[in-house]
C-alpha positions as CSV (number, residue, x, y, z in Angstrom):
1,M,0.0,0.0,-0.2
2,E,2.9,2.4,0.7
3,L,4.5,1.6,-2.8
4,G,1.2,2.5,-4.6
5,T,1.2,6.0,-2.7
6,A,4.1,6.5,-3.2
7,G,3.7,5.8,-6.3
8,S,0.3,7.9,-6.7
9,L,2.6,10.8,-5.4
10,I,5.2,10.8,-8.0
11,R,2.9,10.6,-10.8
12,I,1.4,13.7,-9.4
13,L,4.0,14.8,-8.8
14,V,5.3,14.5,-12.0
15,F,1.9,15.9,-13.9
16,Y,2.9,19.0,-11.9
17,I,5.9,19.3,-12.9
18,T,4.6,18.9,-17.0
19,I,2.2,21.3,-16.3
20,V,4.5,23.8,-15.1
21,G,6.9,23.3,-17.7
22,L,4.4,23.8,-21.0
23,L,2.8,26.7,-19.6
24,F,6.3,28.4,-18.7
25,F,7.5,27.6,-22.5
26,G,3.6,29.2,-23.7
27,L,4.0,31.8,-21.9
28,M,7.7,33.1,-22.1
29,M,7.4,32.1,-26.6
30,L,4.3,34.8,-25.7
31,G,6.1,37.3,-23.9
32,R,8.9,37.0,-26.8
33,A,6.4,37.5,-29.4
34,A,5.3,40.4,-28.2
35,V,8.5,42.0,-27.6
36,A,8.9,41.8,-31.3
37,T,5.9,43.2,-31.7
38,Q,5.9,46.1,-29.6
39,D,6.7,48.8,-32.2
40,Q,3.6,46.8,-34.8
41,R,0.2,47.1,-35.3
42,G,-1.9,45.4,-37.0
43,L,-2.3,41.5,-37.6
44,K,0.8,40.4,-36.3
45,K,-0.2,42.2,-32.6
46,Y,-3.2,41.6,-32.3
47,S,-2.6,37.8,-33.1
48,V,-0.6,37.9,-30.0
49,Y,-3.6,39.8,-28.0
50,A,-5.9,36.7,-29.2
51,V,-3.3,34.9,-27.9
52,G,-3.2,36.2,-24.7
53,V,-7.1,36.1,-24.1
54,L,-6.4,31.8,-25.2
55,Y,-4.5,32.2,-21.6
56,V,-7.9,32.8,-19.5
57,V,-10.4,32.1,-21.3
58,S,-8.8,28.2,-20.8
59,A,-8.4,29.1,-16.4
60,L,-12.4,30.4,-16.8
61,I,-13.1,27.0,-18.7
62,F,-11.0,25.3,-15.9
63,V,-12.9,27.2,-13.3
64,L,-15.8,26.0,-14.6
65,K,-15.0,22.6,-16.5
66,P,-11.3,21.6,-15.6
67,G,-11.8,18.7,-18.2
68,L,-13.0,20.5,-20.8
69,V,-8.8,22.9,-20.5
70,I,-7.3,19.9,-22.5
71,I,-8.5,21.2,-26.3
72,P,-8.0,25.0,-25.3
73,M,-4.8,24.8,-23.2
74,I,-2.2,22.8,-25.5
75,T,-4.5,25.3,-28.7
76,A,-3.0,28.6,-26.7
77,I,1.1,27.1,-25.7
78,V,1.1,25.6,-29.3
79,A,0.0,29.1,-30.8
80,S,1.7,30.9,-28.8
81,I,5.4,28.8,-29.5
82,G,4.1,29.3,-33.1
83,L,3.8,33.2,-33.0
84,G,7.5,33.5,-30.4
85,V,8.9,31.4,-33.8
86,A,7.7,32.8,-36.5
87,Y,8.8,36.8,-35.3
88,T,11.7,36.4,-33.6
89,G,12.8,34.3,-37.0
90,K,14.8,31.4,-34.3
91,L,14.4,29.5,-31.0
92,R,16.2,30.9,-28.4
93,L,16.9,27.9,-25.4
94,S,18.9,31.1,-23.7
95,L,16.7,32.6,-20.5
96,S,16.9,36.6,-19.9
97,E,16.2,37.6,-16.6
98,P,13.1,38.5,-16.7
99,E,12.4,34.7,-18.1
100,L,14.4,33.7,-15.9
101,A,12.4,34.9,-13.0
102,L,9.0,33.7,-14.7
103,L,10.7,30.6,-13.6
104,F,10.9,30.7,-10.4
105,V,7.6,32.2,-9.7
106,L,5.7,30.1,-11.8
107,P,5.2,27.1,-10.6
108,A,4.7,29.0,-6.8
109,V,1.4,31.0,-9.1
110,I,-0.1,28.0,-10.5
111,G,0.1,26.3,-6.8
112,I,-1.6,29.5,-5.1
113,V,-3.9,29.5,-8.3
114,L,-5.0,25.9,-7.8
115,F,-5.1,25.4,-3.8
116,Y,-6.5,28.5,-3.4
117,Y,-8.2,30.3,-6.3
118,Y,-9.7,27.5,-7.5
119,Q,-11.7,26.8,-4.2
120,I,-13.0,30.3,-4.1
121,A,-14.3,30.3,-7.8
122,Q,-16.1,27.1,-7.0
123,T,-17.4,28.3,-3.6
124,A,-18.7,31.0,-5.5
125,I,-20.7,28.9,-7.9
126,Y,-22.1,26.3,-5.2
127,S,-23.1,29.8,-3.8
128,F,-25.4,30.3,-6.5
129,H,-27.2,26.6,-6.3
130,Y,-28.9,24.3,-4.7
131,L,-26.7,21.8,-3.2
132,S,-27.7,19.2,-0.7
133,H,-25.4,16.6,-0.2
134,N,-24.5,17.1,-3.5
135,T,-22.2,19.1,-5.5
136,N,-22.7,18.3,-8.9
137,W,-23.6,22.1,-8.9
138,S,-24.4,21.5,-13.0
139,R,-27.1,19.5,-12.5
140,E,-28.7,21.4,-9.6
141,T,-31.0,24.1,-9.3
142,F,-29.6,27.6,-10.1
143,V,-31.4,30.2,-7.5
144,G,-29.5,33.2,-7.8
145,F,-28.9,35.5,-4.6
146,R,-31.3,33.3,-2.7
147,N,-28.6,31.8,-0.7
148,Y,-27.8,35.2,0.6
149,V,-31.0,36.5,1.3
150,S,-31.5,33.4,3.5
151,V,-27.6,33.8,4.9
152,F,-29.2,38.3,6.1
153,T,-32.2,37.0,7.0
154,S,-30.9,34.4,9.8
155,K,-31.1,35.0,13.2
156,N,-28.5,32.7,13.9
157,F,-26.6,34.1,11.3
158,L,-27.0,37.9,12.6
159,T,-26.0,36.5,16.3
160,A,-22.7,35.1,14.9
161,F,-21.8,38.0,12.8
162,W,-22.1,40.8,16.1
163,F,-20.4,38.2,18.0
164,T,-17.8,37.6,15.4
165,I,-17.2,42.0,14.9
166,Y,-16.8,41.4,19.1
167,F,-14.8,38.4,19.5
168,T,-12.1,40.9,16.9
169,L,-12.7,43.9,18.0
170,V,-11.8,43.0,21.7
171,A,-9.2,40.2,20.8
172,V,-7.3,41.8,18.7
173,F,-6.8,45.4,20.8
174,I,-6.5,43.6,23.8
175,E,-3.4,41.5,21.7
176,F,-2.1,44.5,19.8
177,W,-0.9,46.4,23.4
178,I,0.1,42.9,25.4
179,G,1.8,42.5,22.3
180,L,3.1,45.9,22.0
181,G,4.5,45.9,25.5
182,M,5.9,42.5,25.8
183,A,7.7,43.0,22.4
184,M,9.4,46.3,23.8
185,S,10.5,44.6,27.0
186,T,12.3,42.6,25.6
187,F,14.1,46.1,24.4
188,W,14.0,47.3,28.0
189,V,16.4,44.0,29.6
190,A,19.8,43.1,29.2
191,R,21.6,41.5,25.6
192,S,21.9,38.2,27.2
193,L,18.2,38.3,28.2
194,R,17.1,39.2,24.8
195,G,16.8,35.5,23.4
196,F,15.7,33.9,25.8
197,L,12.5,36.2,26.6
198,R,11.7,36.5,22.8
199,S,11.7,32.9,22.8
200,L,9.0,32.3,25.6
201,I,7.1,34.7,24.2
202,V,6.4,32.5,21.1
203,I,5.6,29.5,22.9
204,P,1.7,30.3,23.2
205,W,1.7,31.0,19.4
206,A,3.9,28.3,17.9
207,I,1.3,25.7,19.5
208,P,-1.2,24.7,17.5
209,P,-4.5,26.2,18.1
210,I,-6.6,22.9,18.4
211,I,-3.7,22.1,21.6
212,S,-4.9,25.4,22.5
213,A,-7.8,24.9,23.0
214,A,-7.9,21.6,25.2
215,I,-5.3,23.3,27.1
216,W,-7.7,25.9,27.8
217,K,-10.5,23.5,28.2
218,W,-9.0,22.2,31.6
219,F,-7.4,25.2,33.3
220,L,-11.2,26.5,32.6
221,N,-12.2,23.5,34.3
222,A,-15.3,23.7,37.4
223,D,-13.9,20.4,39.3
224,V,-10.1,20.8,38.4
225,G,-9.0,24.2,36.7
226,L,-9.5,27.9,37.9
227,G,-13.4,26.7,39.2
228,Y,-12.0,24.4,41.1
229,F,-8.8,27.4,42.6
230,L,-10.7,30.1,43.4
231,V,-13.5,28.1,45.1
232,Q,-10.5,26.9,47.5
233,L,-8.8,30.6,48.2
234,G,-12.5,32.0,49.6
235,V,-13.0,34.1,46.3
236,A,-16.4,32.5,44.9
237,Q,-18.6,30.4,47.1
238,E,-19.2,27.9,43.3
239,P,-16.9,27.3,40.6
240,P,-17.5,29.3,37.7
241,L,-19.5,27.8,35.1
242,F,-17.0,29.4,32.4
243,L,-17.7,27.6,28.9
244,V,-21.8,27.0,30.2
245,S,-22.3,30.8,31.4
246,P,-23.1,32.9,28.1
247,I,-21.4,35.5,28.9
248,L,-18.3,33.8,30.6
249,A,-18.4,31.6,27.2
250,M,-18.2,34.8,24.9
251,H,-14.8,36.8,27.1
252,S,-13.4,32.3,28.1
253,V,-12.7,32.5,24.3
254,I,-11.4,36.5,24.0
255,L,-8.8,35.4,27.2
256,A,-7.9,31.7,25.1
257,D,-7.2,34.0,22.0
258,V,-5.2,36.9,23.8
259,W,-3.0,34.6,24.7
260,K,-1.9,32.9,22.1
261,M,-2.1,35.4,19.2
262,S,-0.5,37.9,21.5
263,S,2.9,36.2,21.1
264,M,2.0,36.9,16.7
265,I,2.2,40.6,17.7
266,A,4.4,40.8,19.9
267,I,6.5,39.2,16.7
268,L,5.4,41.7,14.3
269,M,6.1,44.7,17.0
270,I,9.8,43.4,17.7
271,G,10.8,43.4,13.9
272,G,9.3,47.2,13.4
273,L,11.0,48.4,17.0
274,A,14.3,46.4,15.6
275,V,14.5,49.0,12.4
276,I,14.4,52.6,14.9
277,P,17.4,53.8,14.8
278,Q,19.0,54.6,19.4
279,D,20.0,57.8,17.7
280,I,16.9,59.0,18.1
281,Y,16.4,57.6,21.7
282,D,19.4,58.8,22.7
283,A,18.6,62.6,20.6
284,A,15.4,62.1,22.7
285,K,16.9,61.7,25.8
286,V,18.9,64.6,25.7
287,D,16.0,67.1,24.6
288,G,15.1,66.1,28.2
289,A,12.5,64.0,26.3
290,R,10.7,62.0,28.7
291,V,9.8,58.4,28.5
292,F,5.9,58.7,27.5
293,Y,6.3,61.8,25.3
294,R,8.7,60.0,23.8
295,F,6.8,56.7,23.4
296,R,4.2,58.9,21.8
297,R,5.8,61.2,19.4
298,I,9.3,58.4,18.5
299,T,7.9,54.8,18.6
300,L,4.2,54.6,17.6
301,P,4.6,56.9,14.7
302,M,7.7,55.1,13.6
303,L,5.8,51.7,14.4
304,A,3.2,53.1,12.7
305,P,3.7,50.9,9.5
306,T,3.9,47.6,11.2
307,I,1.0,48.0,13.3
308,M,-1.1,48.7,9.8
309,V,0.4,45.1,8.9
310,A,-0.3,44.0,12.1
311,L,-3.7,45.0,12.7
312,L,-4.2,43.5,8.9
313,F,-2.9,40.2,9.4
314,R,-4.6,40.0,13.4
315,T,-7.8,41.0,12.5
316,M,-8.6,39.2,9.5
317,D,-7.1,36.1,11.4
318,A,-9.8,36.5,13.7
319,L,-12.6,37.1,11.7
320,R,-12.7,33.9,10.3
321,T,-11.0,32.2,13.7
322,F,-12.3,28.6,14.4
323,D,-10.4,26.4,15.8
324,L,-9.7,27.2,18.6
325,I,-13.1,28.3,19.4
326,F,-14.7,25.1,17.9
327,G,-12.2,22.8,20.2
328,L,-13.3,24.8,23.2
329,T,-17.0,25.8,22.2
330,K,-18.2,24.3,19.5
331,G,-19.9,27.5,19.7
332,G,-21.9,27.0,22.7
333,P,-23.8,26.7,24.7
334,G,-26.5,27.9,22.2
335,I,-24.7,30.1,18.8
336,T,-23.6,32.2,22.2
337,T,-19.5,32.1,20.9
338,E,-20.5,31.0,17.3
339,T,-18.7,32.7,14.8
340,L,-19.3,32.5,11.1
341,S,-16.8,30.3,10.0
342,S,-17.9,27.7,12.8
343,F,-21.4,28.5,11.5
344,A,-20.4,28.0,7.7
345,Y,-19.0,24.7,8.6
346,K,-21.7,23.4,10.1
347,F,-24.0,24.4,6.7
348,Y,-21.0,23.1,4.4
349,F,-19.9,19.5,6.4
350,T,-22.4,18.9,9.3
351,R,-26.0,19.2,7.5
352,A,-24.1,19.3,4.3
353,R,-25.8,21.7,3.0
354,F,-22.9,23.1,0.7
355,G,-24.8,26.2,-1.8
356,L,-25.8,27.5,1.9
357,G,-22.5,27.2,3.5
358,S,-21.3,28.3,0.6
359,A,-22.6,31.9,0.6
360,Y,-21.6,31.9,4.1
361,G,-18.2,31.5,3.1
362,M,-18.8,33.8,0.1
363,V,-20.0,36.7,2.4
364,I,-17.3,36.1,5.4
365,F,-14.8,36.2,2.7
366,G,-15.9,39.6,1.4
367,L,-15.8,41.0,4.3
368,I,-12.2,40.0,5.3
369,L,-11.7,41.9,1.1
370,L,-13.4,44.8,2.1
371,L,-11.0,44.9,5.3
372,S,-8.0,44.4,3.0
373,F,-8.9,47.4,1.2
374,F,-9.2,49.8,4.1
375,Y,-6.3,48.8,5.7
376,I,-4.2,48.6,2.6
377,S,-5.3,52.0,1.7
378,R,-3.9,53.1,4.7
379,I,-0.2,51.6,4.5
380,K,0.0,51.7,0.5
381,R,1.5,55.5,0.9
382,N,4.3,53.7,3.0
383,L,5.3,50.7,0.3
384,R,8.0,51.4,-2.4
385,F,8.4,49.5,-5.5
386,R,11.0,49.7,-8.0
387,A,11.5,48.3,-10.9
């Protein structure tokens, strides 16, 4: 059986390498044809555009019907080779610098398209169909935006939506300040202790979320965890039911997330703090600037790009959080700690209502996309691209 599995993996790898090689050769020759005709007009120029459009059409066909993509893709590759040879007059095997860059980038791009964008496109298609215990959308009923109407008119969805927003705002706010504090503290200790302290900071983030959920589930247990110690210390007469009481459950999952993800903020902030010149702080001290003034006027402004990137990644993670909360409460009690991701998961995998579950997934994708545009619009002035 192991030999069969190894053989399957080898065949997949060979197939992937073949696809990458053919696409690279076709795109390389099309690029050479485009360079050869860049100052020309007429049939030659339009023929290059036509073959480029054929690649786009092949990608769309792959999304809709993967089995039908072979003929248009082979046609595009053969046409690219023909145009490249015809317009350059030779088949040059040596690679230019842009072509070499394409060779290195293309395998990753194909992988991203196959395992990320293709899945998003399929989810979008599913969301417009009535799919129950079946994903063959071409044979099922097209319902348009009916699934999305069901999503936005569902009271349970609105509950999950508002909890997700509340969870994200509270958790990210606390994580940012704790993470920033931990990052700054690593610069206040002796150099010999900085590596050790930073290693401790990384540990909570490095623990897998489902393991973190198990740790916190034990810690919040009423019989042997925090509740037991509170009773023993006389703080409470009865052990609090952290994962049963709605209010306590909501803030327990936030606490667990803060414990784990503050480390991620700290790691990013350490990188940002490391590039701030020490001379600026020394000059501020000479001028009599106090600690808080230096923090407000030097540290925060110079950390702004890093802060925006950290908040972007962390907010996106919080909006689609699933495993930590699912491992702790499974969305309970009731649907109190249900997030958008866990809601979509239950429709998609537990109830096998793939159309409706896909609509939930696309709503989450849309929220994250809007958030990304918002953050990127704030940090784009700090981005520098050089040709």
